[in-house]
C-alpha positions, 0 to 999 in steps of 0.5 A, a space after each residue: 499500500 502506498 503511503 500518503 504522508 500528510 504529517 510534514 509538521 511532525 517531520 519530513 522526508 529527507 530531500 534526496 539532494 540533502 542526503 546526497 550532500 551529507 553522505 561524504 561526511 558519513 564516509 571519506 570526509 570524517 575528520 573533526 572540523 576542530 582538528 588542526 590537520 588539513 584533513 579536519 580543516 577541509 571538513 571545517 570549511 563545509 561547516 562554514 558554508 552551511 552556516 552561511 546557507 542557514 543565515 541566508 535563509 533567514 537574512 542573518 549573518 553567519 556569525 549569528 548562527 549557532 548549530 544545535 541538536 534540534 529546535 527544542 534545544 534552541 528554544 531552551 538555550 535562548 530563554 535560559 540564556 536571557 534569564 541567566 544574563 539578567 539575574 535581576 529579571 525573573 519574569 517571562 512571557 509566552 502564549 498558551 499555544 506555544 510548542 511544548 519545547 517552550 511551554 514545558 520549559 516555562 512550567 519547569 521555570 515556574 517551579 523554580 521561581 520564575 513567574 510566567 505570564 501566558 497570553 491567550 488567543 481568540 477563537 482563530 488562534 490569534 494573539 492580542 498585542 494589547 494583552 502583550 503590552 499590558 503583561 510586560 513588567 520591569 523585571 520581564 527577561 524575555 518574551 517568547 512567541 512562536 512565528 507560526 503555530 504547529 497545529 493550526 498553522 496560524 501565523 503571529 505578528 512577530 514584527 509587531 510583538 518584537 517591536 513592543 518587546 524592544 520599546 520596553 527593553 526586553 529581548 524577544 525570542 521566536 520559535 520559527 521551527 514551522 515557519 522557515 522555508 514556508 514564510 519569508 523571515 529577514 532578521 536584518 529588519 525584524 525585531 527578533 533577538 533569538 530564533 529557533 529552527 529545526 532541520 527535520 521540519 524542512 527536509 533535513 535529518 532529525 537531530 540538527 537545528 540552529 539558534 540565531 542570536 542577534 549580534 550584541 544580544 546577551 548570551 550564555 551557553 547552555 552546553 559547556 565543554 569544548 570551544 566549539 561554535 566559538 564557545 557558544 555550544 560545546 560538543 563535536 560538530 555533527 558535520 554530516 547533519 550541519 551540511 544537510 541543514 545548510 543544503 535543506 535551507 538553500 533548497 527551502 528558500 528556492 522552493 518558498 514560491 512553490 510552498 505558497 502556490 503549489 502546496 497551497 493549492 493542494 492544501 486548499 483542494 484538500 480542505 474544499 473537498 472534505 468540507 463539501 463531502 463531510 457535514 459538521 466539519 470546520 477548519 481550526 485557525 486563522 484561514 486568512 493568515 496561516 502556513 500554506 501547507 497546514 490544515 486543521 479540520 475538526 470533524 464533530 461527534 468523532 474521536 480524532 484517534 479513531 480517525 487517525 487509526 482508520 486513515 492508517 489502515 488506508 496508508 494515510 499519515 496525519 496527526 491530531 496535534 503536536 508529535 511531542 504530545 501524541 498519546 495524550 487523550 486530552 484535547 490539544 492544548 492549542 484548541 482548548 486555548 482557542 475555545 474550540 468546543 469539546 465535540 469538535 476539539 476531540 475530532 480535530 485532525 491536522 494535515 500538513 503537506 509538502 512539495 513532495 505531495 501530489 494531487 493524486 494524494 489529495 484526491 485519495 484522501 478526499 475519496 477515502 475520509 468521508 466514508 471513515 467519518 460516516 462509519 465512526 459517527 454511526 457508532 459514536 456515543 454522540 449519535 443521540 445528539 446527531 439523530 435524536 435516536 439512542 446511540 448504538 450500545 452494541 
């Protein structure tokens, strides 16, 4: 059975060109880039090239890029760094819909004496800039707001939020893991001090990411040890994956128009086809301002886990939210923050596409999902509410 992969916000396939770029560093070019000899030094030049490629993808300078293991490490490093660099400031601001990489850290810090203000969102997942202004205090160490939500695709007003932070002398961090390569980002003009990105969200392998730190921003290393990354992140460089990340960023930048035209068209056809064929289905999030590849659709009266299991039997991969919170029977924290009704929130499915998907993939799901929803509604405990007849008790 062919796999239809619509879970690209969880992870992406490695682009064949990215794999080709990284293979030499897993075979003959295995030297340590920090070594003094020519064999290692030659490898180091490719790390330098990758740093420039990552920087170019977000309009940064190469020296502002620190390679990490993932987006979560980058997020943790930025927030902890801001707190350590300003020991008299023990307050942070973030939103209720952040990725667990930020929210879980905030909860941990709160147990250790840091005060946390969580900003709400409206029914479409949009933040209120006035609420942000009101939350800032003299002891605010950092404001962390994601560029785009990983579950709904809703894009946040990062430029405006960063400007507000800077008006009050507060560093600004954004988790841009889902946004890099899909929306234009330019650190030369955007008031962002720290930005996190991850390779496996843009067709590089898992286990590599990067943290942008604006030149002149206070910084304290999260990992200490060797002198790698100019003393900013210890640990022998993961050269093969770093090279892969650089190549993936270069390819993603070149394919951004495709993401916003062809991939968007696939997403829109998937949505329109499903909404036309399935009653009591709605799109969660801000449909006017979201990532071009993401569709979060709520199917009333059914369980998301049951939908995913039946889709899986048809070879379709999707998700009910963040892969970092899968396995929980609770509705998504993002949808709860948006006030999505219980009967819709439990039946919400995230479809996230990539440039490797086709219209054939989309039409397959448009054809196969409606009968799945009909069958699940026939056995739903909410059947009585739907039809006025008692639910099946068999």
